[in-house]
LOKELO-888433 format. One record per residue (C-alpha): residue number from 1; x, y, z. Coordinates in steps of 0.5 Angstrom, whole numbers, plus 500, padded with zeros to 3 digits. Example, Ala and Ser with C-alpha at 12.3 -4.5 7.8 and 13.67 -1.06 7.14 Angstrom:
! LOKELO-888433
     k     x     y     z
     1   525   491   516
     2   527   498   514
END
This chain:
! LOKELO-888433
     k     x     y     z
     1   533   577   469
     2   530   575   463
     3   537   574   460
     4   540   570   466
     5   534   565   466
     6   535   564   458
     7   543   564   459
     8   546   563   466
     9   553   564   463
    10   551   571   460
    11   555   575   465
    12   561   570   466
    13   568   572   465
    14   566   579   465
    15   568   582   472
    16   566   589   470
    17   560   588   467
    18   558   583   473
    19   560   589   478
    20   556   594   474
    21   550   590   474
    22   550   588   481
    23   551   595   484
    24   545   598   479
    25   540   592   482
    26   542   594   489
    27   541   601   488
    28   534   599   485
    29   533   595   492
    30   533   602   495
    31   528   605   490
    32   522   609   492
    33   517   605   487
    34   515   599   490
    35   514   595   484
    36   521   597   482
    37   524   594   489
    38   520   588   487
    39   523   587   481
    40   530   588   484
    41   529   583   489
    42   527   578   484
    43   533   579   480
    44   537   578   486
    45   534   571   486
    46   537   570   479
    47   544   573   480
    48   545   570   486
    49   546   563   482
    50   551   565   478
    51   556   571   481
    52   562   570   484
    53   563   569   492
    54   566   576   493
    55   560   579   490
    56   555   574   494
    57   558   577   500
    58   557   584   498
    59   550   583   497
    60   549   579   503
    61   552   585   507
    62   548   590   504
    63   542   587   505
    64   543   585   512
    65   545   592   513
    66   539   594   510
    67   535   590   514
    68   537   592   521
    69   536   599   519
    70   530   604   521
    71   527   605   514
    72   521   600   515
    73   520   600   508
    74   527   598   506
    75   528   593   512
    76   522   590   509
    77   524   589   502
    78   531   587   504
    79   528   582   508
    80   524   579   502
    81   531   580   498
    82   535   575   503
    83   529   570   503
    84   528   570   496
    85   536   569   495
    86   536   563   500
    87   530   560   497
    88   533   561   490
    89   540   558   492
    90   541   551   487
    91   541   545   492
    92   548   543   488
    93   554   546   487
    94   559   551   491
    95   554   556   491
    96   550   554   496
    97   555   551   501
    98   559   558   500
    99   552   562   502
   100   551   557   508
   101   558   559   511
   102   558   566   509
   103   551   568   510
   104   549   564   517
   105   554   567   521
   106   552   574   519
   107   545   573   521
   108   547   570   527
   109   550   576   529
   110   544   580   527
   111   540   577   532
   112   546   578   537
   113   546   585   536
   114   541   589   541
   115   539   594   537
   116   536   590   532
   117   528   591   531
   118   523   586   532
   119   521   586   525
   120   528   585   523
   121   529   579   528
   122   523   575   525
   123   525   576   518
   124   532   574   520
   125   530   568   524
   126   525   566   518
   127   531   566   513
   128   535   562   518
   129   529   557   518
   130   530   557   510
   131   537   555   510
   132   536   549   515
   133   530   547   512
   134   534   547   505
   135   541   545   507
   136   541   541   513
   137   547   537   511
   138   551   543   509
   139   550   547   515
   140   551   541   520
   141   558   540   517
   142   560   548   519
   143   563   550   525
   144   560   557   528
   145   562   561   533
   146   558   562   537
   147   554   556   535
   148   546   558   533
   149   543   555   540
   150   546   560   545
   151   545   565   540
   152   537   563   539
   153   536   561   546
   154   535   569   549
   155   530   570   544
   156   525   565   548
   157   525   571   553
   158   523   577   548
   159   518   581   550
   160   514   580   543
   161   510   574   542
   162   511   574   535
   163   519   574   536
   164   518   568   541
   165   514   564   537
   166   519   565   531
   167   525   563   535
   168   522   557   538
   169   521   554   531
   170   528   556   529
   171   531   554   535
   172   528   547   534
   173   530   546   527
   174   538   547   529
   175   538   542   535
   176   539   536   530
   177   546   539   528
   178   548   542   535
   179   552   539   540
   180   548   535   545
   181   551   539   551
   182   549   545   548
   183   542   542   547
   184   542   540   555
   185   544   547   557
   186   538   550   553
   187   533   545   557
   188   537   546   563
   189   536   554   563
   190   529   554   558
   191   525   548   559
   192   526   544   566
   193   525   551   571
   194   519   553   567
   195   515   546   568
   196   514   547   576
   197   507   549   578
   198   510   555   581
   199   512   558   574
   200   510   564   570
   201   504   562   565
   202   507   566   560
   203   514   562   561
   204   510   556   561
   205   506   557   554
   206   513   558   551
   207   516   552   554
   208   511   548   552
   209   511   550   545
   210   519   549   545
   211   518   542   547
   212   513   541   542
   213   517   544   536
   214   524   540   539
   215   520   533   539
   216   517   535   532
   217   524   536   529
   218   529   533   533
   219   525   527   537
   220   532   523   538
   221   535   529   542
   222   529   530   547
   223   526   523   548
   224   532   521   554
   225   529   527   558
   226   521   526   557
   227   521   523   564
   228   522   530   566
   229   518   534   561
   230   511   530   560
   231   509   530   568
   232   510   537   568
   233   506   538   561
   234   501   534   564
   235   501   538   570
   236   501   545   566
   237   495   542   562
   238   491   543   569
   239   492   550   570
   240   486   555   568
   241   489   558   562
   242   486   556   555
   243   492   558   551
   244   497   554   555
   245   492   548   555
   246   492   548   548
   247   499   548   547
   248   500   543   552
   249   495   538   548
   250   499   540   542
   251   505   538   545
   252   503   531   548
   253   500   530   541
   254   507   531   538
   255   511   527   543
   256   506   521   542
   257   507   521   535
   258   515   522   535
   259   517   519   541
   260   512   513   542
   261   516   508   546
   262   518   513   551
   263   511   516   552
   264   508   509   553
   265   509   509   561
   266   504   516   561
   267   499   513   556
   268   494   512   561
   269   495   520   564
   270   495   522   556
   271   488   519   555
   272   485   521   561
   273   487   528   559
   274   484   528   552
   275   478   525   555
   276   477   530   560
   277   479   536   555
   278   475   534   549
   279   469   535   553
   280   471   542   556
   281   466   547   554
   282   465   552   560
   283   460   557   556
   284   455   551   556
   285   451   549   562
   286   448   542   559
   287   451   535   560
   288   451   530   555
   289   444   528   555
   290   442   535   555
   291   446   536   549
   292   443   530   545
   293   436   533   546
   294   438   540   544
   295   441   537   538
   296   434   534   536
   297   432   542   536
   298   438   544   533
   299   434   548   527
   300   431   552   532
   301   437   553   537
   302   442   554   531
   303   441   562   530
   304   441   563   537
   305   447   560   539
   306   451   563   534
   307   449   570   536
   308   450   568   543
   309   457   566   542
   310   463   567   537
   311   470   565   536
   312   472   572   539
   313   468   571   545
   314   469   563   546
   315   476   560   544
   316   474   553   548
   317   473   550   542
   318   481   550   540
   319   482   546   547
   320   477   541   545
   321   479   541   538
   322   487   540   540
   323   484   534   545
   324   481   531   539
   325   487   531   535
   326   491   528   541
   327   486   522   542
   328   487   521   534
   329   494   521   535
   330   493   515   540
   331   488   511   536
   332   492   512   529
   333   499   510   533
   334   497   505   538
   335   493   499   535
   336   495   494   541
   337   490   499   545
   338   484   498   541
   339   480   494   546
   340   482   499   551
   341   480   505   546
   342   473   502   545
   343   472   502   552
   344   474   509   554
   345   475   513   548
   346   470   511   544
   347   464   512   548
   348   467   519   549
   349   467   521   542
   350   460   518   541
   351   458   523   546
   352   461   529   543
   353   458   528   536
   354   454   533   537
   355   459   539   539
   356   456   546   537
   357   463   548   534
   358   462   545   527
   359   470   544   526
   360   471   540   533
   361   465   536   531
   362   468   534   524
   363   475   533   527
   364   471   528   532
   365   468   525   526
   366   475   524   523
   367   478   521   529
   368   472   516   529
   369   473   514   522
   370   481   513   524
   371   479   508   529
   372   474   505   524
   373   480   504   519
   374   485   502   525
   375   479   496   527
   376   479   494   519
   377   487   493   519
   378   488   491   526
   379   482   489   529
   380   481   482   525
   381   485   476   528
   382   489   475   522
   383   489   468   518
   384   484   463   516
   385   482   460   523
   386   482   467   526
   387   477   470   521
   388   473   464   522
   389   473   465   529
   390   472   473   528
   391   466   471   524
   392   463   467   530
   393   465   472   535
   394   461   477   531
   395   455   473   530
   396   454   470   538
   397   452   474   543
   398   457   471   548
   399   463   473   544
   400   470   474   547
   401   471   481   548
   402   474   484   542
   403   474   491   538
   404   469   488   533
   405   464   486   539
   406   465   492   543
   407   464   497   537
   408   458   492   535
   409   455   494   542
   410   456   502   541
   411   453   502   534
   412   446   504   536
   413   448   510   540
   414   453   512   535
   415   448   511   529
   416   443   515   533
   417   448   521   535
   418   451   521   528
   419   444   521   524
   420   441   527   529
   421   447   531   527
   422   445   530   519
   423   437   530   519
   424   437   538   520
   425   435   541   513
   426   440   547   515
   427   446   542   516
   428   452   545   512
   429   455   540   506
   430   461   539   509
   431   458   536   515
   432   453   532   511
   433   459   529   507
   434   463   528   513
   435   457   524   516
   436   457   520   510
   437   464   518   510
   438   463   516   517
   439   457   511   516
   440   461   508   510
   441   467   507   514
   442   462   504   519
   443   459   499   514
   444   466   497   512
   445   468   495   518
   446   461   492   520
   447   457   490   514
   448   449   490   516
   449   450   494   522
   450   445   500   520
   451   439   496   520
   452   435   500   525
   453   436   506   522
   454   433   505   515
   455   428   511   516
   456   433   516   518
   457   438   514   513
   458   433   514   507
   459   430   521   510
   460   437   524   510
   461   439   521   503
   462   433   524   500
   463   434   531   503
   464   441   531   499
   465   439   528   493
   466   433   532   492
   467   438   538   491
   468   441   539   484
   469   449   538   485
   470   453   544   484
   471   460   545   484
   472   461   545   492
   473   456   540   493
   474   457   535   488
   475   462   531   492
   476   457   531   498
   477   452   527   492
   478   458   522   491
   479   459   521   498
   480   452   520   499
   481   451   515   493
   482   457   511   495
   483   454   510   502
   484   448   508   499
   485   451   503   494
   486   455   500   500
   487   448   500   504
   488   444   496   499
   489   450   491   498
   490   451   490   506
   491   444   489   508
   492   438   484   507
   493   432   486   503
   494   427   486   508
   495   430   491   512
   496   429   497   507
   497   424   494   502
   498   419   497   505
   499   422   504   505
   500   425   504   498
   501   419   508   495
   502   421   514   498
   503   428   514   495
   504   428   511   488
   505   425   518   485
   506   431   522   487
   507   436   516   485
   508   432   516   478
   509   433   523   478
   510   440   523   479
   511   441   518   473
   512   440   524   469
   513   445   528   472
   514   450   532   467
   515   455   531   472
   516   458   524   469
   517   461   522   476
   518   454   523   479
   519   451   519   474
   520   456   513   474
   521   455   513   482
   522   447   513   481
   523   448   507   476
   524   452   503   481
   525   447   504   487
   526   442   501   482
   527   447   495   481
   528   447   494   488
   529   440   494   489
   530   439   490   483
   531   444   485   486
   532   441   485   493
   533   433   484   491
   534   434   479   485
   535   430   476   483
   536   425   482   482
   537   418   483   479
   538   414   488   478
   539   418   494   481
   540   416   501   478
   541   423   503   478
   542   426   498   473
   543   423   501   467
   544   426   508   468
   545   433   505   470
   546   433   501   463
   547   431   507   459
   548   436   511   462
   549   441   506   461
   550   439   505   454
   551   439   512   453
   552   446   513   455
   553   449   507   451
   554   445   510   445
   555   448   517   446
   556   455   517   443
   557   458   523   447
   558   457   519   454
   559   462   519   458
   560   467   513   458
   561   465   512   466
   562   458   513   465
   563   458   508   459
   564   461   503   463
   565   457   503   469
   566   450   503   464
   567   453   497   461
   568   454   494   468
   569   447   496   470
   570   444   493   464
   571   447   486   465
   572   444   487   473
   573   437   488   470
   574   438   482   465
   575   440   478   471
   576   436   480   477
   577   429   482   473
   578   430   478   467
   579   422   477   465
   580   422   485   465
   581   428   486   461
   582   426   480   456
   583   420   484   454
   584   424   490   451
   585   426   490   444
   586   433   488   446
   587   436   494   442
   588   441   496   448
   589   445   490   445
   590   447   494   439
   591   449   500   443
   592   453   495   448
   593   456   490   442
   594   460   496   438
   595   466   495   434
   596   469   502   436
   597   472   505   442
   598   473   501   449
   599   470   495   448
   600   473   491   455
   601   467   493   459
   602   462   490   454
   603   466   484   453
   604   465   483   461
   605   458   485   461
   606   456   480   455
   607   460   474   459
   608   457   476   466
   609   450   476   463
   610   451   469   459
   611   453   466   465
   612   447   467   469
   613   441   468   463
   614   439   464   457
   615   437   469   453
   616   437   465   446
   617   441   462   441
   618   440   468   436
   619   443   473   441
   620   449   468   442
   621   450   468   435
   622   450   476   434
   623   455   476   440
   624   459   471   438
   625   460   474   431
   626   461   481   434
   627   467   477   438
   628   470   474   432
   629   470   481   429
   630   474   484   435
   631   479   478   435
   632   481   480   428
   633   483   487   431
   634   491   488   432
   635   494   488   439
   636   493   484   445
   637   489   488   449
   638   482   485   452
   639   484   478   448
   640   484   474   454
   641   477   477   456
   642   474   475   449
   643   476   468   449
   644   473   467   456
   645   467   470   453
   646   467   465   447
   647   468   459   452
   648   461   461   456
   649   458   463   450
   650   459   456   446
   651   457   453   452
   652   450   457   452
   653   447   454   446
   654   441   451   447
   655   440   447   440
   656   447   446   438
   657   453   450   435
   658   451   452   428
   659   455   448   423
   660   459   454   420
   661   461   457   427
   662   467   452   428
   663   471   453   421
   664   470   461   422
   665   472   461   429
   666   478   456   428
   667   480   461   423
   668   481   466   428
   669   484   462   433
   670   490   460   428
   671   494   466   429
   672   494   465   437
   673   497   458   436
   674   504   460   438
   675   509   461   444
   676   510   468   442
   677   504   469   447
   678   503   464   452
   679   497   466   456
   680   493   467   449
   681   496   460   447
   682   493   457   453
   683   486   460   452
   684   486   458   444
   685   487   451   446
   686   482   451   451
   687   477   454   446
   688   479   448   441
   689   478   443   446
   690   471   446   447
   691   469   446   440
   692   472   438   439
   693   467   436   445
   694   461   440   443
   695   462   439   435
   696   467   434   433
   697   464   433   426
   698   465   440   424
   699   471   441   428
   700   476   435   427
   701   477   436   420
   702   479   443   421
   703   484   442   426
   704   487   436   423
   705   488   440   416
   706   490   447   419
   707   492   446   426
   708   495   440   428
   709   502   440   425
   710   503   447   429
   711   501   444   435
   712   505   438   435
   713   511   443   434
   714   509   447   440
   715   508   441   445
   716   515   440   446
   717   516   447   448
   718   519   448   455
   719   515   455   455
   720   509   451   456
   721   508   450   463
   722   502   451   468
   723   495   453   465
   724   498   453   458
   725   500   445   459
   726   493   444   462
   727   490   447   456
   728   495   443   452
   729   493   436   455
   730   486   438   455
   731   486   439   447
   732   489   432   446
   733   484   429   451
   734   479   432   446
   735   482   431   440
   736   483   423   441
   737   476   423   443
   738   473   426   437
   739   476   421   433
   740   478   414   435
   741   484   413   429
   742   488   419   431
   743   491   417   437
   744   495   412   433
   745   498   418   429
   746   499   423   435
   747   504   419   439
   748   509   418   434
   749   508   425   431
   750   509   427   438
   751   516   423   439
   752   518   425   432
   753   517   433   434
   754   521   433   440
   755   527   429   436
   756   527   434   430
   757   527   440   435
   758   532   445   432
   759   534   446   439
   760   535   440   444
   761   536   444   450
   762   530   448   449
   763   526   442   448
   764   522   439   453
   765   521   431   453
   766   517   432   460
   767   512   436   456
   768   511   431   450
   769   511   425   455
   770   505   428   459
   771   502   429   452
   772   503   422   451
   773   500   420   458
   774   494   424   456
   775   493   421   450
   776   494   414   453
   777   489   416   459
   778   484   418   454
   779   485   412   449
   780   487   406   453
   781   487   401   447
   782   494   405   445
   783   497   404   452
   784   501   397   451
   785   505   399   445
   786   506   406   448
   787   509   403   455
   788   513   398   451
   789   516   403   447
   790   518   409   452
   791   518   405   458
   792   526   406   458
   793   524   414   460
   794   520   412   466
   795   524   415   473
   796   527   410   478
   797   524   413   483
   798   517   412   480
   799   518   405   479
   800   520   404   486
   801   514   406   489
   802   511   400   485
   803   515   395   489
   804   518   399   495
   805   521   393   499
   806   525   391   492
   807   528   397   489
   808   528   402   495
   809   534   399   499
   810   538   399   492
   811   537   406   492
   812   539   408   499
   813   545   404   498
   814   547   407   492
   815   546   414   495
   816   551   411   501
   817   556   408   497
   818   557   412   490
   819   559   420   491
   820   558   421   483
   821   551   418   483
   822   549   421   490
   823   545   427   488
   824   541   422   483
   825   540   417   488
   826   537   423   493
   827   532   425   487
   828   530   418   486
   829   528   418   494
   830   525   425   493
   831   520   422   488
   832   519   416   493
   833   517   421   499
   834   513   426   494
   835   509   420   491
   836   508   415   496
   837   502   415   500
   838   502   416   508
   839   501   409   510
   840   507   407   505
   841   512   413   508
   842   510   410   515
   843   513   404   513
   844   520   406   510
   845   521   412   514
   846   526   409   519
   847   530   406   513
   848   531   413   510
   849   532   417   516
   850   539   415   518
   851   542   415   511
   852   538   422   509
   853   542   425   515
   854   548   422   513
   855   548   425   506
   856   546   432   509
   857   553   432   512
   858   556   435   506
   859   558   443   504
   860   554   441   497
   861   548   446   498
   862   544   442   492
   863   545   435   496
   864   543   438   502
   865   536   441   500
   866   534   435   497
   867   535   431   503
   868   532   437   507
   869   526   436   503
   870   525   429   504
   871   527   429   512
   872   521   435   512
   873   516   430   509
   874   518   424   513
   875   517   428   519
   876   510   430   518
   877   508   422   517
   878   510   421   525
   879   511   428   528
   880   511   426   535
   881   517   421   533
   882   521   425   528
   883   520   433   531
   884   524   431   537
   885   530   428   533
   886   530   434   529
   887   530   438   535
   888   536   434   538
   889   540   436   532
   890   540   443   533
   891   546   444   537
   892   550   439   532
   893   557   442   531
   894   557   441   524
   895   554   447   521
   896   551   443   515
   897   547   439   519
   898   544   445   523
   899   543   448   516
   900   539   441   514
   901   535   441   520
   902   532   448   519
   903   531   447   512
   904   527   441   513
   905   523   445   518
   906   521   449   513
   907   518   444   509
   908   514   441   514
   909   510   448   514
   910   506   445   508
   911   502   440   514
   912   496   444   516
   913   493   439   521
   914   492   442   528
   915   495   436   531
   916   502   437   528
   917   501   445   530
   918   500   443   537
   919   507   439   537
   920   511   444   533
   921   509   450   537
   922   513   449   543
   923   519   447   539
   924   518   453   533
   925   522   458   537
   926   528   453   538
   927   528   452   531
   928   528   459   529
   929   533   461   534
   930   538   459   529
   931   538   466   526
   932   543   467   531
   933   548   461   529
   934   555   463   528
   935   554   460   521
   936   552   465   515
   937   548   460   511
   938   545   457   517
   939   542   464   519
   940   540   465   512
   941   536   459   512
   942   533   460   519
   943   531   467   516
   944   528   463   510
   945   524   459   515
   946   521   464   519
   947   519   467   512
   948   515   461   511
   949   512   460   518
   950   510   467   518
   951   506   466   511
   952   504   459   512
   953   503   459   520
   954   502   466   522
   955   498   464   528
   956   504   460   531
   957   509   466   530
   958   505   472   532
   959   506   471   540
   960   513   469   539
   961   515   475   535
   962   518   479   541
   963   523   473   542
   964   524   473   534
   965   524   480   532
   966   531   482   535
   967   534   477   531
   968   531   479   525
   969   533   486   525
   970   540   484   527
   971   540   481   520
   972   538   487   516
   973   544   491   519
   974   550   491   514
   975   556   487   517
   976   563   490   515
   977   566   484   516
   978   562   480   511
   979   565   485   506
   980   571   483   502
   981   575   485   496
   982   576   481   490
   983   581   482   485
   984   579   481   477
   985   585   483   473
   986   586   490   473
   987   579   491   477
   988   577   491   484
   989   570   490   487
   990   567   489   493
   991   563   482   495
   992   558   482   501
   993   557   475   503
   994   552   478   508
   995   547   480   502
   996   543   474   501
   997   541   473   509
   998   540   481   509
   999   535   480   503
  1000   531   474   506
  1001   531   479   512
  1002   527   484   509
  1003   523   479   505
  1004   521   476   512
  1005   519   483   514
  1006   515   485   508
  1007   511   478   510
  1008   510   480   517
  1009   507   486   515
  1010   501   482   511
  1011   500   476   517
  1012   503   479   523
  1013   501   486   523
  1014   498   487   530
  1015   504   484   533
  1016   509   489   530
  1017   512   495   534
  1018   511   500   527
  1019   516   505   530
  1020   522   500   531
  1021   520   496   524
  1022   520   503   521
  1023   527   504   524
  1024   530   498   520
  1025   526   500   514
  1026   529   506   513
  1027   536   504   512
  1028   534   499   507
  1029   532   505   503
  1030   540   507   502
  1031   542   500   502
  1032   548   498   497
  1033   544   493   494
  1034   538   495   489
  1035   534   489   491
  1036   534   491   498
  1037   532   498   496
  1038   526   495   492
  1039   524   491   498
  1040   524   497   502
  1041   520   501   497
  1042   515   496   497
  1043   515   496   505
  1044   514   503   505
  1045   508   503   500
  1046   505   498   504
  1047   506   502   510
  1048   502   508   507
  1049   496   504   507
  1050   496   500   513
  1051   499   505   518
  1052   499   512   515
  1053   500   516   522
  1054   506   512   523
  1055   509   513   516
  1056   508   521   516
  1057   512   522   522
  1058   518   519   519
  1059   518   523   513
  1060   524   527   514
  1061   528   521   515
  1062   525   517   509
  1063   526   523   504
  1064   534   523   503
  1065   535   516   501
  1066   529   517   496
  1067   532   524   494
  1068   539   520   492
  1069   535   514   489
  1070   531   519   484
  1071   538   522   482
  1072   539   516   478
  1073   546   513   477
  1074   553   516   477
  1075   555   516   470
  1076   562   514   469
  1077   567   512   463
  1078   565   504   466
  1079   558   505   466
  1080   554   501   461
  1081   547   501   459
  1082   545   495   463
  1083   547   500   469
  1084   543   505   467
  1085   537   501   466
  1086   537   498   473
  1087   538   505   475
  1088   531   507   471
  1089   528   501   474
  1090   530   503   481
  1091   528   510   480
  1092   521   508   478
  1093   520   503   484
  1094   522   509   489
  1095   517   514   485
  1096   511   509   487
  1097   513   510   494
  1098   514   517   493
  1099   507   517   490
  1100   504   513   496
  1101   508   518   501
  1102   504   524   498
  1103   498   521   500
  1104   499   521   507
  1105   505   526   509
  1106   503   532   505
  1107   504   538   510
  1108   508   534   515
  1109   515   535   513
  1110   518   541   509
  1111   523   537   506
  1112   519   532   503
  1113   514   537   501
  1114   520   541   497
  1115   522   534   494
  1116   515   532   492
  1117   515   539   488
  1118   522   537   485
  1119   519   531   483
  1120   513   534   480
  1121   517   539   476
  1122   522   534   473
  1123   520   533   466
  1124   522   525   466
  1125   518   523   472
  1126   513   528   473
  1127   508   526   468
  1128   509   518   471
  1129   508   521   478
  1130   501   524   476
  1131   499   517   472
  1132   501   513   478
  1133   497   518   482
  1134   491   518   478
  1135   491   510   478
  1136   491   509   485
END
């Protein structure tokens, strides 16, 4: 066995040796010594990977013969051997295909054999399950005679329950690869007859379990017959049989998760069943009110109850737990029902917070956390206006009915019921932790909602924190501290200030804990407390907190996270309790401002304090010197934060910047005046501008002598854009204000620098023009000469703005009459439309409207886009006049005109006025209906407009999604008619003309997740995301990975049910590129990036779907073991 592991080819080529070794190993399977048998089984698992096909058949025949014999020990070991073989088969190659083809019929034959003992049947069924789990594609391509379903179905009536349960699982796994007629025969003979009221209870149990298993493994096959199945299950759940009830509730849960669309008509009845059986407790005589009272006396009654009932005597808790999971499935997958759920389900869940069985109690609390999480994601109306509306709703007593208002009304009963369960000294750590998690989720949804429960919260927290944390209770301590941090940051100080003295001693004790996460979380609690109470004077806990933080900072062995939290706490102490901390020695800054180790947190702390508190120039000098030393270090890491800190520190000097500081700082900044790192260049220029403002006398000579020539050279770089360009302009403004004479030198030097640029293509005259403009603006005395010299470079469109009546008609005539200059003329018109005032535009809109449409009737997309941008801007000047004109042109026979219309509408979305939205709303669907246009370009532009509308005007789109989504989803399907073959020399390759439209459709789907989530049917949405994972385009695969990643955060329950479908395309992507003789390095690089994108999706799925899909779990283990991707996967997991 060791030799085979080291060298799989060691037996190849010598058939005699193979046969001899194989026969000896098979003999050892029959050995009398158990350890020898076990080693022989392991050895077979390795041999099966390398032996020839005839030998493999021999092994399988012998083992099946053993497994069906009367020798119990030999039967067990042979069953184990067959399991080992099927589990060890390599997924790729001919061995697995051959094994599936040869082994499956033999196993089915053993099941058909009436003399096979029940134990052997169970093992055989397990092996069949392993085969179908590992090789579904291979088995689907094989025709078996007889097929698996007719062979497995009779076992549903077997006398042994263990055989029936195993047969249910195996049969359900083979349904997806079986012919539909065979499955319908199983339904006709084994399902429908046993759902009647008159059926035998034992048969109904098996039937209900079978329905659940088939729904789990093959929802598409059972979905069409749910109309016959679900009513029968809803009747069966009322029968007086606990096992049947539990099975019915579990079946309903599975059907809800796997077939959400088909179960919609039965939702009310399912909710009613869940609400009914979550209260099912026939051995407890009290009602809910009595139970609440009993909870108050839990300390005295716990032991008595435990003695009176045990799991052996009372299994009703299983029914209550199944009912809870059923309600959790509804909550997790039906966000559109949040309001009805809060009305009907939430009160029932709250009434059962005190369930006497701990596992049920924790399940109920977890279900309520799911409800709160769903409220966080779906309960808030999306969009700025809607968020403001929600805030008003939660603040006024007569607010419209919403999930938030309903939850707000239930918080008193919820918090009382929950805290009653936490206050007992005998409450187990697991229960306490679940309770704090629920309270944390509640405050996340409704900040400040626990104002009336401060005494109970502080008492429970004190009880938890008084105990020293152990391995089993450290997580509880963390949950408690995390909750307190959130509590202090979301409640007004008067609510808890009076009770704070009862809690601060135990919080101070937690600061000194050796467990690093507990210590760091304790510092976070005090930071939240300091921010809530500021300004603070005279609190007795301030000095102990300061001493603990300073002590942690002085100790070089302090954990990195603890150090970071202690630094933050010191900053909050300085900001919130300035007078108290100012009286200290200030030695803490020596520990914070260190040159070794991680310094990012220290830089942020210094920035935070300098922004809020004036400590003194001596402190500022010391910190600036420390930052200058940090800037000397090689590497880029943390430099941006250092420049931001310097900016704030330089402004915080009270007596002026010291004379020697500017030259020293300029020396350090000089190395960053380069286009090699644009963000750092931007910060360096900002610092220079600030120095020129604050201390021009000492800064200007240094800048002129050492930096100005270099800055001239970078001024014409096309890389200087956005923030970097703003910083450059600020520098020139400060420069010419620092010295009156320099402006006359700056302008010609800038012009010379662009004229002498080594590469004219990379030189940006626009940037130089803006720099000159800034100089002129700051020093008007050079304006006249500059304008006279450089006026020939001013754009025609901008000239026209000054005299529209004279210049605009000429530009329009140029656009109409000269095809060669049409695009330039349209760009000039765009300048006019962009920079004119609203009043000016209204006066010329009619003049421009007609010519712009005439110029849009062209196949040149660039020209059409410029015209559409102008039309969109003009439409917003008088929407009641121009929107109908755009609407009329939707049905123009010319596709270019329709394309212009839909593009123009996209440009109008920049108008955020309510009056415009009211005019656009009734027309929007008509504009976006061009997604169904026969012209591909028009469809793509309509999809782009929907994407823009979903991002900028989601409130107009949400209620129309039922109409728009079918058209959107249609565009995500690959259209073979749009794929053509292009011949290029000896090579032929395929071009997909529909790719751009399909990519836009997927981008729109991603946008809808952020802005219109509550209106999406996630089951249907996922049904279009999954094909994108195997699309021919890598870009679409990446977008699909991003959508999947996002869905795991906002809809984990829906995603986890589709893991079997998601796994195959992810597996394929993670295999990488198929290397051929034509493969180039760029192909391999793209494949690696695609694998990295897929890995992020796999990481996210691992957090929501572990244990749901065997295939995904197997794939996940393969990824973890992969030497290339395993370490990266673990890094991703720890980072998220």
